[in-house]
N, C-alpha and C positions, 0 to 999 in steps of 0.2 A: 504493500500500500504506500502510495506517495503521501507526503505531507503538504503537497501543494495542489490546489484545485483551481479550475478556471470557472468562476461564477457565470451563470447563464446570461446575465443581463449587463455585465460590465462592472468593473470594480468601483466606478464612480458613484454607484447607487448605494445609499446607506439608509439606515433606519431613521436618521435625522430628517429625511425627506417626508416621513410618514407619521411621526409622533412628536409631540411637543417636548423636546429635550434639548438642552443647551449643547453647543458644540463641545464645550469643555467637558461636560458631564459624559457626553457620549464617547469622547475620545478616552476618558479615564476608564469607562466601562470596557470599551473595545480593547484597550491595551492589556487589560487583565485577562482577556480571553485568548485561548490558544486556537490556532488555525486548525480546521478539521479537514481531513483528506481521505474521503472514502468515495470511490467512483462507482460502487455497486458491483454486483457479481457479474463477471464477464461470462457470457453464455452464448452458445450457438443455437439454443433451443428457440423455437418459434414463439412469438409473442402476439398478444391479442390485437394490437394496433401499433403503428409507429409511435414511439415515445412511451409505451406501456412500461411501468416500472414496478418494483417491489415483488412481494411473494405471490401476488395474484396475476402476474403478467402472462402466465401460461394458460389463461382461460380461452381456449380456442376450439372447443368442441362444437360450436355452431358453424364452423367453416364447411362449405359445400352444401349447406342446407337450403331450405326454401326462403324466399324473400316474400314477406307477408305485409300487406298494406293495412295500416290502421286508418279507417275512413270515417269513423264516427266518434263522437265524444260520449256516447252512451256507455253505461256501466258494463253492459254485457250484450251478447248477440253478434251477428255477423259483422265483421269489420271493426270490432272493438279491440282495445288493448288487451282486455282479458282473454279474448279468443286467441290472441297471439301468444301471450306469455304463458298461458296454461296448457299449451300444446305439449306433446311429448315427442317432438322430432327436432332435429337441428334446424334452426331458423334465424332469420334476422327480421326484427320488427321495424318497419319504417313508417313514417307518418305522412299522411296527406291532409291532416287537419291540425289545428292548434286550438288551444283553449283549456278549460278546466273540466276534468273528469270527476264527477261526484260518485262516490263509491258506497254501495250498500253492504259490501262484504270485502274482505281482504283480497288483494290480487296475489294468488299463490304462484310464484314464478317457478316454472319447471326448468330442467337441465338444458344445456346446449342452446343458449339463446343470447343474441346481442340486441338489446333494446336501444335503438339508435335515435335518441332524442334530438340529435343535431339535424335530422332530416325534417323536423317539423317546421312549417313556415312560420312567419311572424315571431311572436314571443315564446313559442314552444308549448309545452304540455305541463299543466299543474294538476296534481292529485289532491283531493280533499275528501273528508268523510261526509256522507249524507246520513244514512241509517246505520252504518257499520259501527261496531264498538271494538274493533280490532285494528291493528296496524294496516295502513293502506298497502304496503308492499312487503311481502314475506317470501324469503328465499329459504325454503326448508327442505332438507334431504335432497338438495340439488347440487349439481356441479357444472362448471364451465358456463358461468353467467357473467355477462358484461352489461352494465346499465350506465348509460351516459346521458347527460344534459336533460335532466328532469327537475321539476319543482315538486317536492313531496311535502305537503303541508296539511296534515290531517285535521287539526283543530280539536276542540272538546267533543267527546262522543255524546250521543243523545241521552245516555245514562252512564252512571259511574262505571269505569272499567279500568283494570290494572294492566291492560294489554294493548295500549295504543302507543307503540313506538312509531317513529317516522319510517325507518327501515329495520326489519328484523332479518337477521341471517342466522339460521339454526342448522346444525349438523350438515354443513355445506363446505365444499372444497372448490378451489380454483374460481374465485369470485372477484370481480373487478367493479368497484363503484367509483364513478369518475364524473366530476363536474355536475354534481347534484346540489340543489338547495333544499335543505331539510329544516323545517321550522314547525312550531305549534304542536309538537308531540306532548302528551300528558304523562308518558313514561320517558324512556330515553329517546333522543332524536335518532340515534343509531345504536343497535344492540347486536353483538355477536354472541350467540348462545350455543351451548352444547348440552345434550341430554342423552347420556349413555351412548355416546358416539364420538365423532371427530368433527372439529371445525378448524380448517387450516388452509393455507395458501390463499390469502385474502389481501387485496389492496383496497384501501379507501383513500382517495386522492382528490385534490383540486376542488374541494367541496366546502359548502358553508353549512354549519350546524349551529343554529341560533334560535333564540326565543323559545327554549323549552318552557312550556306553560307551568306556572308554579301552583297557584291556587285555582285549580280547574276541576276536572272530573276524575282524578285519580282517587281511589278510596282511602289512600293513606294521607290525603291532604296535600300540603305543599310538596311539590315533586318535580321541580324543574331540573332536568338531567341532560347532560351532553352525550357522552358515549360510554357504554358499558361493554367491555371487551372480555369475553370468556366468562360470562355468567353461566351457571351450571346447575344441573339437577341429575339425579341418578348416579350411576357408578361407571367405572372404566372409561372415564372421559379423557379425550386428548384435544388440546386446544393450543394453537400457536402458529408460528410462521405467518404473522399478520403485520401488515405495513399500514400505518397512518402517516400520510405525507402531504404537505402543501395545502393543508386545510385551514379554515378559519372557524374557530369555536368562539361564540360570543353570547353573552347574556343567558348562560345556563348556570343554575345555582351551584351544582357540583357535578362530579364525574366528568372531568375535563382533562384526560379521560380517567375512568375507573377501569383497571385491568388486572388480570392475573393470567397464568399460562401453565402449561405442563412441559415436560422435557422433550416434546417433539420439535420444539423450536421457539425462538424468541418473539417478542412483540417489538416492533420498531415504531418510534414516535419521532419523526424526522421533519424538520423545517415547517412546523405548523405555527400558527398564531393563536394564542389562547387569551381572550379578553373578557374582563368583567365577570369572572365567576363570583357567585355570591358567597359561599362558605368555603369551597375547596376547588383547587385546580386539579392536578394529577393525584390519583389515589392508587397505589400499587400494593397488591395483596399476594400472599403465597398459599392461600388455603385450598387451591385446586391442585397444585403440584409445584415442581421446580419452576420458578418464574425468573426469566432473564429478559431484561429490557434494555434496548438501545435508545437513549433519549438525547438527540443531537440536533443542534441548530434551531431550537425553538425560541420564539419570542412570547413571553408571558407578561401580561399587563393587567395590573389591578385597575379597576374602574369604579364608577359611582356606587355600584351595588356590592362591591367587595368588602367583606368584613375586615376591620382594621386589625383584628387579633389573629387572622388566619393568613399569614403572608409567607407561604412556601409554594414554589412551583410544583414540587413533588413531595407527597407524604407517603411513607412506607408503613405497612401494617403487617406484623409478624403473627399470623393467625395459626400457623401449624409449625411447631418446632422441627418437624421431620423434613420440611421442605426448604430448599434453598431459595433465596431471593438475591439476585445480583443486578445492579444498575450501573450501566455504563453511561455517564453523563458528560457531555463535552460541548462547548461552544454554544451555550444557551444564555439568554438575557432574561432577567426577571426584574421588573421595576414598576413603580406607580406610573400610570399613563400620563397624568398631568404634571407631576412634580419631577419625574425621572429619578426619584429616590429608589435605589435598588433594594431588593430583598433577596433572601437566600433561595437558590434553586432547589436544594435538597434539605429536607428536615433532618434532625439528628439521627433518626433511625435509618433513613435512606443513606445518609453519609456513611454510617457504619457498614452498609452493604454495597458501597460503591466499589467498582472494579476498574482496573486500568485498561482493559482491552474489551472490545465489543464481543457480544455473544454471536459467534459465527461471522462470516463476512456479511457486511450490511448489504441487503438485497436491493436497495434503491439508491440512486445517486444522491449525494449530499453536497449542498453548497453552504457557503459561509452564512452564519446568522445575520451578518450585515446585509445580506440579500433577501432574507426571508420575508420581511414585511412587504417590500415592493412587489416581489414575485407573487405572493398570495393575493394581495389586493388587486393586481392586474388580471388575475386569472381565475380566482376561486368562484365557485357557484355556476349557475346556468348562464354563462356568458361566453360568447365566441367573438373575439376581437374582429371588428369590421363587418360582422354579420348579425349578431344578437347582443344587444346591450343588457346589462343587469337590470332586472325589473325594479319596481319601487321598493320592495322589501329588501332585496339583496343590496341595492344601492344605499339604502338607509344604513344597513349594518356596515358596509364597506366605508361609507363616508364618516362613520364615527371615528375611524382611524385615519382614513386618507386625508381628510381635511383638518386633522389634528384637533378635532372637537373633544375627543375623549369622553363622549357622553353616551346616552342610551341607558337602558335599565332592564332588569328582569321583569317579565310581564305575566299577567294572569289570563287575559282574555284578548284574542286577536282583534275583535271588533272594537271593544271599548278602549283598548290601550294603543292600538296601531292603525285603526281604521279598516281592519279586515283584510281580505285577500284582494290582490290587484286583479283588474280585468286583463285577460290575456289576449293581445291583439292577434288577429288572424293574419295580418300582413297581406302583401300582394305577391302575385307570382312574378319572379324576376324576369327580365328580358331574356328571351331565348328558351324559356321553360317549355317542356313538352306537355304542360297542362296536368301533370300527375300530382301536383301539390308538392313536389320536391324541388328544392332549390338546385340550380345548375352548379355542378362541380365537375364538368366533363372534360377539362383540359386533358389532352392525351388520349381521349376515348373517341370512338367513332360517333358521328352525329346521330346515327340510328341505334345507338346503344340502348338495349331494352333491359331495364333493371330487373324485370320479373321473369325473364327468360334465363333459366339456369345455365344454358350454354353460353349466353352472353355474360351473365353476372360473374361466373366463376372462371371464365376464360382469362388468359393473360396475353397481353400484347407482346410481340417479340421484344425480348430484352427486359421485360418488366419483372419485378420481384414479387409483386402481389397481384391478385385478381382485379378485374375491373371494378367489382363491387367494393373491395377493400380500399382501392384507390379513391373511389367516389366518397366513401364514408370518411376517409382520412382528410380529404380536401374540405368536406363540409365542416369537420370538427376543428380544422386548423392544426392538425397533428404535425409533429416535427417530421 
């Protein structure tokens, strides 16, 4: 491993551009930090899409499958998102519509699927609850799932329920969650769960997890939560090889993130921004099994809702003396957003279990913490530069940091506190569109390219490394 990296956006970009911090304070903080140098695991294995990183990058079981159009915003029936995600064949779900899908029951996502939210026209696709009392999006007992560019915002259920996450991943492997905006869950905004099984090889990247609802419809009462990684029930569980990278967590009272693991592999928390937790930021436990965490390049900022007596980026809890907990922490910043007064990254227990080297080679590329803020604010959530702007909710959260406001708060009710869900624009067909509802990204493809013809979709042009369909999806997403 080299001790020198090349940041993706240029070395002139610094945290001082994004948060209210004096140059002198910032330089003192940065001088105290060591450079980090992990380029990720070098591998010739195929990856889900150009730029896919981390442990979930191998989610490719959908390749060669059907291309299925989502043509309605109805909860179910022909042409619905449900009809595509709940199939049991390799497939790619593309969108000919945009807007809000209101759900009467959870969407249970089956194996071998790529949900390509970047294909939706206008402002994309938003999921919210109607009569459902469960999570809108559930990936359970599935493998090889890619979900990109969606807004998942359930809101309070019609009756009290302990089961409204934004996204639930349970007993699943080779999962990639990318560029989603998850808000208004009454349990965790995102949960990786294992129940007498295995949850592994998962990447959660480039996303916003914000406004976990506090005093809403969870039976336990106040319950604003960010991410719960490797919650468990039953026996003989295995959970690990999970990457959280380049995400923004904001305005969640705790679990930012809450994690544990087993000896099948570590949890990576790499180049994320954690802002305005109420009571706790990171909570690391060892009660599931041997827990190894790589915590690198993160920016942790206390905000208006953050309790003054809980100022650690990471707290460790030794729940089982028979299990190890090891924390590799490097190149992180923890400070008050407005005053730039720093606080400790690791609490005393976490410091006692700090290790000098990462657990296994780090699976995702790492860049300097000085680049984390700008990178995340420019890319996180359901936004595609030059194509799809962050909607009002995402923009509100991003601007709490981008404009150096250091404001915002934990909320109880989407409508009363934030004005509710935004209207999702249908947009207009771009010039040169074939009328299918899909934006053009046809550079390098034949003008007569038919997305729904398997011979066309999965064919490769001479000299091309990927199929026509994968080229098309990558162009729409702005992939590297």
